[in-house]
NUNUTOR-635692 format. One record per residue (C-alpha): residue number from 1; residue in three letters; x, y, z. Coordinates in pm, 1 decimal, always signed. Layout:
site seq=NUM; type=ala; u=X; v=Y; w=Z
...
END
This chain:
site seq=1; type=unk; u=+2671.0; v=-1715.7; w=+5590.6
site seq=2; type=unk; u=+2883.4; v=-1781.1; w=+5315.0
site seq=3; type=unk; u=+2943.5; v=-1584.1; w=+5001.1
site seq=4; type=unk; u=+2741.7; v=-1784.9; w=+4783.6
site seq=5; type=unk; u=+2405.5; v=-1707.2; w=+5050.1
site seq=6; type=unk; u=+2532.4; v=-1363.1; w=+5076.1
site seq=7; type=unk; u=+2528.0; v=-1274.8; w=+4713.5
site seq=8; type=unk; u=+2199.0; v=-1445.3; w=+4653.9
site seq=9; type=unk; u=+2099.9; v=-1236.1; w=+4943.1
site seq=10; type=unk; u=+2134.8; v=-925.8; w=+4795.4
site seq=11; type=unk; u=+2030.1; v=-981.0; w=+4469.2
site seq=12; type=unk; u=+1689.3; v=-1029.9; w=+4624.2
site seq=13; type=unk; u=+1753.6; v=-728.0; w=+4863.1
site seq=14; type=unk; u=+1838.4; v=-490.7; w=+4484.2
site seq=15; type=unk; u=+1558.2; v=-694.6; w=+4265.1
site seq=16; type=unk; u=+1295.6; v=-547.5; w=+4629.0
site seq=17; type=unk; u=+1474.1; v=-235.0; w=+4615.5
site seq=18; type=unk; u=+1216.9; v=+44.7; w=+4521.4
site seq=19; type=unk; u=+1469.8; v=+208.4; w=+4295.0
site seq=20; type=unk; u=+1490.9; v=-101.1; w=+4068.9
site seq=21; type=unk; u=+1155.2; v=-130.0; w=+4073.1
site seq=22; type=unk; u=+1109.9; v=+179.4; w=+3916.7
site seq=23; type=unk; u=+1422.2; v=+95.1; w=+3618.7
site seq=24; type=unk; u=+1188.1; v=-253.0; w=+3576.6
site seq=25; type=unk; u=+884.7; v=-43.2; w=+3486.9
site seq=26; type=unk; u=+1079.5; v=+208.6; w=+3280.9
site seq=27; type=unk; u=+1275.2; v=-43.9; w=+3073.5
site seq=28; type=unk; u=+885.4; v=-226.1; w=+2978.8
site seq=29; type=unk; u=+742.6; v=+123.8; w=+2898.5
site seq=30; type=unk; u=+1011.7; v=+198.9; w=+2653.4
site seq=31; type=unk; u=+958.7; v=-166.2; w=+2482.3
site seq=32; type=unk; u=+600.1; v=-88.0; w=+2488.4
site seq=33; type=unk; u=+672.7; v=+212.0; w=+2334.5
site seq=34; type=unk; u=+896.7; v=+48.6; w=+2071.0
site seq=35; type=unk; u=+702.8; v=-188.6; w=+1997.4
site seq=36; type=unk; u=+434.2; v=+34.0; w=+1942.3
site seq=37; type=unk; u=+664.5; v=+318.5; w=+1728.6
site seq=38; type=unk; u=+679.8; v=+9.8; w=+1469.3
site seq=39; type=unk; u=+310.8; v=-75.2; w=+1473.8
site seq=40; type=unk; u=+236.3; v=+249.3; w=+1334.2
site seq=41; type=unk; u=+560.0; v=+248.1; w=+1123.7
site seq=42; type=unk; u=+432.0; v=-81.6; w=+987.9
site seq=43; type=unk; u=+33.1; v=+40.0; w=+977.5
site seq=44; type=unk; u=+196.0; v=+395.5; w=+765.7
site seq=45; type=unk; u=+409.6; v=+153.7; w=+538.9
site seq=46; type=unk; u=+92.0; v=-120.9; w=+451.1
site seq=47; type=unk; u=-141.1; v=+278.5; w=+413.6
site seq=48; type=unk; u=+117.3; v=+344.5; w=+118.6
site seq=49; type=unk; u=+117.4; v=+27.2; w=-27.0
site seq=50; type=unk; u=-255.7; v=+3.4; w=-40.4
site seq=51; type=unk; u=-293.2; v=+399.9; w=-162.6
site seq=52; type=unk; u=+33.3; v=+343.5; w=-449.4
site seq=53; type=unk; u=-147.7; v=-46.3; w=-564.5
site seq=54; type=unk; u=-514.6; v=+174.5; w=-642.2
site seq=55; type=unk; u=-304.9; v=+454.3; w=-867.8
site seq=56; type=unk; u=-64.5; v=+190.0; w=-1007.9
site seq=57; type=unk; u=-334.4; v=-15.1; w=-1106.3
site seq=58; type=unk; u=-385.0; v=-353.7; w=-933.4
site seq=59; type=unk; u=-590.6; v=-447.7; w=-1257.6
site seq=60; type=unk; u=-303.5; v=-441.5; w=-1476.4
site seq=61; type=unk; u=-127.1; v=-683.6; w=-1244.6
site seq=62; type=unk; u=+102.9; v=-462.3; w=-1044.4
site seq=63; type=unk; u=+175.5; v=-529.0; w=-685.5
site seq=64; type=unk; u=+324.4; v=-340.3; w=-416.7
site seq=65; type=unk; u=+517.5; v=-507.8; w=-134.8
site seq=66; type=unk; u=+456.5; v=-370.0; w=+211.1
site seq=67; type=unk; u=+598.6; v=-501.7; w=+527.0
site seq=68; type=unk; u=+319.5; v=-726.5; w=+590.4
site seq=69; type=unk; u=+247.0; v=-918.4; w=+306.0
site seq=70; type=unk; u=+541.1; v=-1019.7; w=+155.8
site seq=71; type=unk; u=+394.0; v=-1410.2; w=+137.4
site seq=72; type=unk; u=+171.7; v=-1288.0; w=-85.7
site seq=73; type=unk; u=+306.0; v=-1115.1; w=-341.2
site seq=74; type=unk; u=+348.6; v=-1176.2; w=-715.6
site seq=75; type=unk; u=+601.6; v=-969.0; w=-985.8
site seq=76; type=unk; u=+358.4; v=-823.8; w=-1261.5
site seq=77; type=unk; u=+482.1; v=-499.5; w=-1498.8
site seq=78; type=unk; u=+319.9; v=-178.9; w=-1586.2
site seq=79; type=unk; u=+371.6; v=+106.2; w=-1781.3
site seq=80; type=unk; u=+332.7; v=+420.8; w=-1571.9
site seq=81; type=unk; u=+335.0; v=+723.9; w=-1820.8
site seq=82; type=unk; u=+495.1; v=+911.7; w=-1507.7
site seq=83; type=unk; u=+750.5; v=+649.8; w=-1448.5
site seq=84; type=unk; u=+860.4; v=+585.2; w=-1814.0
site seq=85; type=unk; u=+894.4; v=+984.7; w=-1877.6
site seq=86; type=unk; u=+1135.9; v=+989.3; w=-1575.9
site seq=87; type=unk; u=+1498.9; v=+1191.9; w=-1618.7
site seq=88; type=unk; u=+1729.5; v=+1291.6; w=-1399.0
site seq=89; type=unk; u=+2041.4; v=+1464.0; w=-1351.9
site seq=90; type=unk; u=+2341.2; v=+1279.9; w=-1127.5
site seq=91; type=unk; u=+2545.5; v=+1481.9; w=-828.5
site seq=92; type=unk; u=+2771.8; v=+1462.7; w=-1169.7
site seq=93; type=unk; u=+2605.5; v=+1707.7; w=-1394.0
site seq=94; type=unk; u=+2501.2; v=+1384.6; w=-1635.0
site seq=95; type=unk; u=+2118.3; v=+1411.0; w=-1762.1
site seq=96; type=unk; u=+1981.1; v=+1039.3; w=-1759.9
site seq=97; type=unk; u=+1592.9; v=+1013.7; w=-1939.6
site seq=98; type=unk; u=+1539.9; v=+698.1; w=-1760.0
site seq=99; type=unk; u=+1413.2; v=+543.9; w=-2112.9
site seq=100; type=unk; u=+1761.1; v=+538.7; w=-2296.3
site seq=101; type=unk; u=+1876.4; v=+367.5; w=-2032.2
site seq=102; type=unk; u=+2038.6; v=+74.5; w=-2183.6
site seq=103; type=unk; u=+2118.2; v=-166.6; w=-1880.0
site seq=104; type=unk; u=+1994.4; v=-484.8; w=-1837.2
site seq=105; type=unk; u=+1769.0; v=-309.3; w=-1501.9
site seq=106; type=unk; u=+1733.8; v=+25.2; w=-1337.4
site seq=107; type=unk; u=+1665.7; v=+39.7; w=-964.2
site seq=108; type=unk; u=+1571.1; v=+350.6; w=-791.9
site seq=109; type=unk; u=+1600.1; v=+381.6; w=-452.7
site seq=110; type=unk; u=+1346.2; v=+706.0; w=-308.7
site seq=111; type=unk; u=+1532.3; v=+871.5; w=-56.0
site seq=112; type=unk; u=+1579.0; v=+1182.5; w=+158.6
site seq=113; type=unk; u=+1852.9; v=+1338.0; w=+391.3
site seq=114; type=unk; u=+1547.9; v=+1392.2; w=+645.6
site seq=115; type=unk; u=+1378.7; v=+1048.3; w=+618.3
site seq=116; type=unk; u=+1549.4; v=+835.6; w=+903.2
site seq=117; type=unk; u=+1457.5; v=+495.7; w=+773.9
site seq=118; type=unk; u=+1669.2; v=+587.5; w=+457.3
site seq=119; type=unk; u=+1944.4; v=+634.8; w=+627.6
site seq=120; type=unk; u=+1918.2; v=+265.2; w=+855.5
site seq=121; type=unk; u=+1876.5; v=+75.9; w=+548.4
site seq=122; type=unk; u=+2213.7; v=+214.4; w=+367.3
site seq=123; type=unk; u=+2381.4; v=-98.1; w=+485.9
site seq=124; type=unk; u=+2149.6; v=-317.9; w=+353.2
site seq=125; type=unk; u=+2137.8; v=-105.3; w=+33.0
site seq=126; type=unk; u=+2509.4; v=-128.1; w=-64.6
site seq=127; type=unk; u=+2495.7; v=-490.9; w=-21.0
site seq=128; type=unk; u=+2203.2; v=-449.1; w=-297.8
site seq=129; type=unk; u=+2442.0; v=-215.5; w=-562.7
site seq=130; type=unk; u=+2679.1; v=-451.2; w=-536.7
site seq=131; type=unk; u=+2481.6; v=-690.9; w=-658.8
site seq=132; type=unk; u=+2322.6; v=-487.7; w=-909.0
site seq=133; type=unk; u=+2606.9; v=-394.3; w=-1056.3
site seq=134; type=unk; u=+2758.0; v=-761.2; w=-1051.2
site seq=135; type=unk; u=+2480.2; v=-828.5; w=-1310.1
site seq=136; type=unk; u=+2456.0; v=-536.2; w=-1559.2
site seq=137; type=unk; u=+2158.9; v=-320.7; w=-1352.7
site seq=138; type=unk; u=+2174.2; v=+71.0; w=-1253.2
site seq=139; type=unk; u=+2093.0; v=+145.1; w=-951.1
site seq=140; type=unk; u=+2077.2; v=+518.6; w=-812.4
site seq=141; type=unk; u=+1923.0; v=+729.5; w=-518.2
site seq=142; type=unk; u=+1658.0; v=+887.7; w=-614.6
site seq=143; type=unk; u=+1553.3; v=+1230.6; w=-465.9
site seq=144; type=unk; u=+1271.9; v=+1445.5; w=-516.2
site seq=145; type=unk; u=+1269.2; v=+1787.4; w=-712.2
site seq=146; type=unk; u=+1190.4; v=+1938.5; w=-310.9
site seq=147; type=unk; u=+1400.0; v=+2179.2; w=-108.8
site seq=148; type=unk; u=+1216.2; v=+2135.2; w=+232.8
site seq=149; type=unk; u=+1157.2; v=+1742.9; w=+232.4
site seq=150; type=unk; u=+1489.8; v=+1728.4; w=+135.1
site seq=151; type=unk; u=+1599.7; v=+1922.3; w=+477.9
site seq=152; type=unk; u=+1725.8; v=+2245.2; w=+215.2
site seq=153; type=unk; u=+1640.2; v=+2606.6; w=+418.5
site seq=154; type=unk; u=+1414.9; v=+2748.5; w=+178.0
site seq=155; type=unk; u=+1563.3; v=+3061.9; w=+276.7
site seq=156; type=unk; u=+1802.2; v=+2993.7; w=+34.0
site seq=157; type=unk; u=+1626.3; v=+2972.2; w=-286.3
site seq=158; type=unk; u=+1329.9; v=+3193.3; w=-460.5
site seq=159; type=unk; u=+977.0; v=+3158.6; w=-356.8
site seq=160; type=unk; u=+882.0; v=+2951.9; w=-696.5
site seq=161; type=unk; u=+1277.5; v=+2790.9; w=-783.1
site seq=162; type=unk; u=+1300.6; v=+2587.4; w=-1096.9
site seq=163; type=unk; u=+1511.1; v=+2305.3; w=-1140.7
site seq=164; type=unk; u=+1777.1; v=+2485.2; w=-1248.3
site seq=165; type=unk; u=+1782.7; v=+2698.3; w=-849.0
site seq=166; type=unk; u=+1674.1; v=+2388.1; w=-696.6
site seq=167; type=unk; u=+1983.6; v=+2147.2; w=-828.5
site seq=168; type=unk; u=+2273.4; v=+2298.8; w=-698.5
site seq=169; type=unk; u=+2102.8; v=+2302.5; w=-361.9
site seq=170; type=unk; u=+1965.4; v=+1948.7; w=-333.1
site seq=171; type=unk; u=+2377.1; v=+1842.7; w=-483.6
site seq=172; type=unk; u=+2519.6; v=+2034.6; w=-196.8
site seq=173; type=unk; u=+2266.0; v=+1870.7; w=+66.4
site seq=174; type=unk; u=+2290.4; v=+1543.8; w=-37.8
site seq=175; type=unk; u=+2715.4; v=+1553.3; w=-88.2
site seq=176; type=unk; u=+2721.8; v=+1607.0; w=+317.0
site seq=177; type=unk; u=+2534.9; v=+1324.8; w=+364.1
site seq=178; type=unk; u=+2763.9; v=+1092.2; w=+114.6
site seq=179; type=unk; u=+3053.4; v=+1224.9; w=+416.5
site seq=180; type=unk; u=+2891.8; v=+1172.3; w=+638.0
site seq=181; type=unk; u=+2790.4; v=+787.3; w=+640.2
site seq=182; type=unk; u=+2974.9; v=+711.6; w=+319.7
site seq=183; type=unk; u=+2764.3; v=+656.4; w=+72.2
site seq=184; type=unk; u=+2911.2; v=+480.0; w=-220.3
site seq=185; type=unk; u=+2561.1; v=+443.8; w=-454.0
site seq=186; type=unk; u=+2458.8; v=+748.8; w=-678.6
site seq=187; type=unk; u=+2235.4; v=+963.5; w=-681.3
site seq=188; type=unk; u=+1982.1; v=+1144.9; w=-906.5
site seq=189; type=unk; u=+1799.2; v=+1437.3; w=-847.4
site seq=190; type=unk; u=+1449.7; v=+1367.2; w=-1062.5
site seq=191; type=unk; u=+1330.4; v=+1626.9; w=-1273.7
site seq=192; type=unk; u=+978.8; v=+1805.3; w=-1255.1
site seq=193; type=unk; u=+706.6; v=+1762.2; w=-1266.6
site seq=194; type=unk; u=+811.4; v=+1420.2; w=-1073.3
site seq=195; type=unk; u=+692.8; v=+1474.9; w=-738.8
site seq=196; type=unk; u=+640.1; v=+1217.7; w=-403.9
site seq=197; type=unk; u=+238.6; v=+1202.0; w=-376.7
site seq=198; type=unk; u=-51.4; v=+1010.5; w=-185.5
site seq=199; type=unk; u=-187.8; v=+926.3; w=-557.8
site seq=200; type=unk; u=+187.2; v=+909.9; w=-720.1
site seq=201; type=unk; u=+369.1; v=+575.9; w=-818.3
site seq=202; type=unk; u=+568.8; v=+691.1; w=-561.3
site seq=203; type=unk; u=+394.3; v=+736.0; w=-269.1
site seq=204; type=unk; u=+652.9; v=+824.0; w=+34.5
site seq=205; type=unk; u=+1033.5; v=+755.9; w=+139.9
site seq=206; type=unk; u=+1188.2; v=+488.1; w=+136.7
site seq=207; type=unk; u=+997.5; v=+338.1; w=-161.5
site seq=208; type=unk; u=+1213.0; v=+132.5; w=-442.8
site seq=209; type=unk; u=+1109.2; v=+32.3; w=-755.6
site seq=210; type=unk; u=+1262.9; v=-211.9; w=-1049.9
site seq=211; type=unk; u=+1247.4; v=-79.7; w=-1331.7
site seq=212; type=unk; u=+1265.7; v=-370.8; w=-1679.0
site seq=213; type=unk; u=+1471.0; v=-226.8; w=-1994.6
site seq=214; type=unk; u=+1352.0; v=-286.4; w=-2327.5
site seq=215; type=unk; u=+1147.8; v=-118.3; w=-2329.6
site seq=216; type=unk; u=+1087.2; v=+37.0; w=-1951.0
site seq=217; type=unk; u=+819.9; v=-59.2; w=-1773.1
site seq=218; type=unk; u=+791.0; v=-117.2; w=-1435.7
site seq=219; type=unk; u=+848.9; v=-472.2; w=-1246.0
site seq=220; type=unk; u=+736.7; v=-395.7; w=-874.1
site seq=221; type=unk; u=+723.1; v=-63.7; w=-608.3
site seq=222; type=unk; u=+916.5; v=-237.0; w=-332.6
site seq=223; type=unk; u=+743.6; v=+17.9; w=+2.7
site seq=224; type=unk; u=+924.0; v=+82.2; w=+286.8
site seq=225; type=unk; u=+1322.3; v=-22.3; w=+361.7
site seq=226; type=unk; u=+1467.5; v=-308.9; w=+254.9
site seq=227; type=unk; u=+1548.6; v=-385.7; w=+558.8
site seq=228; type=unk; u=+1748.0; v=-246.7; w=+856.0
site seq=229; type=unk; u=+1954.1; v=-488.8; w=+932.0
site seq=230; type=unk; u=+2340.7; v=-317.6; w=+1016.8
site seq=231; type=unk; u=+2529.0; v=-542.3; w=+941.6
site seq=232; type=unk; u=+2598.5; v=-831.9; w=+678.9
site seq=233; type=unk; u=+2510.9; v=-1056.1; w=+847.7
site seq=234; type=unk; u=+2187.8; v=-941.0; w=+985.5
site seq=235; type=unk; u=+2051.8; v=-807.9; w=+621.7
site seq=236; type=unk; u=+2106.0; v=-1120.4; w=+421.5
site seq=237; type=unk; u=+1910.9; v=-1304.2; w=+707.1
site seq=238; type=unk; u=+1606.5; v=-1051.2; w=+624.3
site seq=239; type=unk; u=+1396.9; v=-1194.2; w=+428.2
site seq=240; type=unk; u=+1289.5; v=-882.1; w=+272.0
site seq=241; type=unk; u=+1604.9; v=-799.2; w=+155.2
site seq=242; type=unk; u=+1662.2; v=-1201.4; w=+13.3
site seq=243; type=unk; u=+1321.3; v=-1126.5; w=-169.9
site seq=244; type=unk; u=+1507.1; v=-787.1; w=-311.7
site seq=245; type=unk; u=+1774.5; v=-1018.8; w=-513.5
site seq=246; type=unk; u=+1501.0; v=-1215.2; w=-651.0
site seq=247; type=unk; u=+1365.2; v=-889.9; w=-808.2
site seq=248; type=unk; u=+1727.9; v=-790.4; w=-926.3
site seq=249; type=unk; u=+1768.5; v=-1158.0; w=-1103.5
site seq=250; type=unk; u=+1392.2; v=-1110.1; w=-1281.6
site seq=251; type=unk; u=+1540.8; v=-767.8; w=-1408.4
site seq=252; type=unk; u=+1819.7; v=-922.9; w=-1562.0
site seq=253; type=unk; u=+1636.9; v=-1244.4; w=-1663.5
site seq=254; type=unk; u=+1399.2; v=-1005.7; w=-1824.7
site seq=255; type=unk; u=+1556.5; v=-723.6; w=-1980.1
site seq=256; type=unk; u=+1535.3; v=-754.2; w=-2368.4
site seq=257; type=unk; u=+1223.8; v=-945.0; w=-2353.8
site seq=258; type=unk; u=+849.0; v=-820.2; w=-2382.8
site seq=259; type=unk; u=+612.1; v=-775.1; w=-2090.1
site seq=260; type=unk; u=+449.1; v=-1083.8; w=-2133.8
site seq=261; type=unk; u=+786.0; v=-1314.7; w=-2158.0
site seq=262; type=unk; u=+796.9; v=-1162.4; w=-1775.4
site seq=263; type=unk; u=+768.6; v=-1486.1; w=-1513.4
site seq=264; type=unk; u=+375.7; v=-1477.6; w=-1390.6
site seq=265; type=unk; u=+452.8; v=-1619.5; w=-1030.7
site seq=266; type=unk; u=+749.9; v=-1578.6; w=-787.7
END
């Protein structure tokens, strides 16, 4: 038998072997599980989007961008009191009331060290941050004032810790992520009474809000990761990421104008 014939005979034997069949079955099982996990993740983000839409007031014109609804989104503005009263403290110790920010727009990406998609979207967020800087827009990774959800050992704090007690603990935990993942985006720990909750303006992590300034108002709430692409080519080819870039442009163009001057369609 020729070498070519022997090669094909071995290939047939390998494909028909019980071990190979078991491996193929295991691969199919893993692919099925991965597909199911992605579906569950999308359903989770879509559910959060619907809940957030109700609490932010759909009749006021704010629409939430979920993973499966990109094609039907339209921009809007909303003056949620909970958003307007947001105040945070950077890891450098600077106190920042959002209402006083003079940039052409503000982007807050709600981040948690325990949130895997938050970490996976960091490559995309760094590209988004560079574009925001070029447009004169401030961007922060925002963290809720909650120890447990951010991976801080509760034994390090009292039973009912104040913000002054929580801040250094959260700062220490976030600085670990900055080192581990080379995070270059400024971080801000939000002050109470803000909290991430189902009936609040922010329903989970990751979630990104785009705020117009002059006056401060909510333009868009992007539910779920901007994109999970891990390199520049993957990120820039994502329709969700390109949409986020368009939102930055809209912020820069609309800042300083009345909400009635905001674009009516995307």
